[in-house]
Wavefront OBJ file of the C-alpha trace (Angstrom):
o trace
v 115.562 69.463 54.240
v 113.631 68.382 57.099
v 110.867 70.253 58.439
v 110.893 70.925 62.179
v 107.661 70.903 63.944
v 107.318 71.696 67.788
v 105.520 73.412 70.246
v 106.261 76.713 72.200
v 106.297 76.202 75.860
v 105.857 79.029 78.596
v 106.533 78.407 82.218
v 104.315 79.853 84.454
v 104.705 79.840 88.335
v 101.538 80.389 90.288
v 101.836 80.683 94.065
v 98.875 79.806 96.258
v 98.388 81.677 99.262
v 96.814 79.800 102.088
v 95.611 81.138 105.379
v 98.785 81.664 107.528
v 101.239 81.989 104.634
v 102.112 85.515 105.507
v 103.609 84.102 108.743
v 106.158 82.207 106.685
v 107.669 85.273 105.126
v 109.395 88.421 105.937
v 107.725 91.490 104.678
v 108.479 94.845 103.675
v 107.507 97.770 105.808
v 108.103 101.402 105.727
v 111.424 102.335 107.746
v 109.657 105.036 110.085
v 107.028 102.533 110.970
v 109.650 99.778 112.048
v 111.328 102.092 114.270
v 107.969 103.363 115.788
v 106.864 99.664 116.294
v 110.442 98.837 118.051
v 109.930 102.050 120.486
v 106.277 101.852 121.005
v 105.213 98.270 120.228
v 102.623 99.245 117.748
v 101.509 96.963 114.752
v 102.969 97.622 111.256
v 101.389 97.236 107.957
v 103.449 95.566 105.206
v 103.314 96.540 101.702
v 101.037 93.582 100.925
v 98.509 94.660 103.781
v 99.689 92.241 106.628
v 99.324 93.791 109.923
v 101.243 92.711 113.163
v 103.914 93.493 115.652
v 107.368 92.409 114.388
v 109.037 89.989 116.843
v 111.372 87.789 114.942
v 114.426 88.147 112.817
v 113.304 88.513 108.974
v 116.307 87.316 107.563
v 115.426 83.843 108.729
v 112.269 83.827 106.217
v 112.136 84.430 102.500
v 110.677 87.611 101.410
v 106.861 87.686 100.744
v 106.282 87.492 96.985
v 103.507 90.150 97.135
v 105.493 92.614 99.040
v 108.426 91.968 96.554
v 106.175 92.613 93.666
v 104.993 95.860 95.311
v 108.558 96.881 96.118
v 109.451 96.206 92.496
v 106.728 98.557 91.448
v 104.575 95.926 89.799
v 101.900 96.462 92.105
v 100.145 99.254 94.169
v 100.954 99.141 98.052
v 98.379 97.818 100.141
v 99.697 99.412 103.347
v 97.237 102.550 103.057
v 100.168 105.008 101.972
v 100.835 106.478 98.681
l 1 2 3 4 5 6 7 8 9 10 11 12 13 14 15 16 17 18 19 20 21 22 23 24 25 26 27 28 29 30 31 32 33 34 35 36 37 38 39 40 41 42 43 44 45 46 47 48 49 50 51 52 53 54 55 56 57 58 59 60 61 62 63 64 65 66 67 68 69 70 71 72 73 74 75 76 77 78 79 80 81 82
């Protein structure tokens, strides 16, 4: 019999967030705030804490990893709401 030796490897993905990275993603925002922003032109706050006035098609960008984690229930929202 031969003895097997090997190593156990775990793949870990680390995303570095640089200034301006929020601009390259689409973000999750509470529905009522999206409507309010569209009507009043007021800024919205994404689950990750980004503040801006939406003005582009979010389907053209990947989802913000921070917003996705929060949406999936892995983290607490940073948008000031419970």
